C-alpha positions in Angstrom: 6.0 5.4 -7.3 3.8 4.3 -4.4 6.7 2.6 -2.7 8.8 5.7 -3.1 6.0 7.9 -1.7 5.5 5.7 1.3 9.2 5.6 2.0 9.5 9.4 1.9 6.5 9.8 4.2 7.7 7.1 6.5 11.2 8.8 6.7 9.6 12.2 7.5 7.4 10.6 10.2 10.4 8.8 11.6 12.2 12.0 12.1 9.3 13.5 13.9 9.0 10.3 16.0 12.7 10.5 17.0 12.2 14.1 18.0 9.3 13.3 20.2 11.1 10.2 21.6 14.0 12.4 22.7 11.6 14.9 24.2 9.8 12.2 26.1 13.0 10.9 27.6 14.3 14.3 28.5 11.0 15.4 30.0 8.9 12.4 30.9 5.5 13.9 31.7 2.0 12.6 30.8 1.6 14.9 27.8 4.9 13.8 26.2 4.3 10.1 26.9 0.8 10.3 25.5 2.0 12.0 22.4 4.7 9.4 22.0 2.3 6.6 22.5 0.0 8.0 19.8 2.9 8.4 17.3 3.9 4.8 17.9 0.4 3.7 17.2 0.4 5.7 13.9 3.8 4.2 13.0 2.4 0.7 13.6 -0.5 1.5 11.2 1.8 3.0 8.6 4.0 -0.1 8.7 1.0 -2.3 8.1 -0.2 -0.2 5.1 -0.1 -1.8 1.7 2.1 -0.3 -0.9 -0.1 -1.8 -3.7 -3.6 -0.3 -3.9 -5.3 -3.5 -5.0 -5.7 -6.9 -3.3 -5.3 -10.1 -5.3 -9.1 -10.3 -5.7 -9.2 -7.0 -7.6 -6.2 -8.0 -9.7 -7.9 -11.3 -10.6 -11.0 -9.5 -11.7 -9.0 -7.1 -13.9 -7.1 -10.0 -15.5 -10.3 -11.9 -16.1 -11.9 -8.9 -17.7 -9.0 -8.6 -20.1 -8.4 -12.3 -20.8 -12.0 -13.5 -21.4 -12.7 -11.1 -24.3 -9.2 -11.9 -25.8 -10.0 -15.6 -25.6 -13.4 -15.1 -27.3 -11.9 -13.0 -30.1 -9.1 -15.6 -30.6 -11.7 -18.4 -30.8 -13.8 -16.5 -33.3 -10.7 -15.9 -35.5 -9.7 -19.5 -35.2 -13.2 -20.7 -36.2 -13.2 -18.4 -39.3 -9.8 -19.7 -40.4 -11.0 -23.4 -40.0 -14.3 -22.7 -41.9 -12.4 -20.7 -44.3 
């Protein structure tokens, strides 16, 4: 869903960028060129944005928070079966 949303927004932004690009080539004044430069900087930031909200560090923490209790419960069950 995040990839889909980013693609939709990128597509809309690209249409606006193309429009401003044509405008800047047809009428190359400081205002149009400045606007185009700003839009290109925004496009660069959008391209660098992550599609996944978590880095590997956060994912590792989530996995460990889930796995450690499961291991403890598993060991407790195993010890009960062995003592049994």
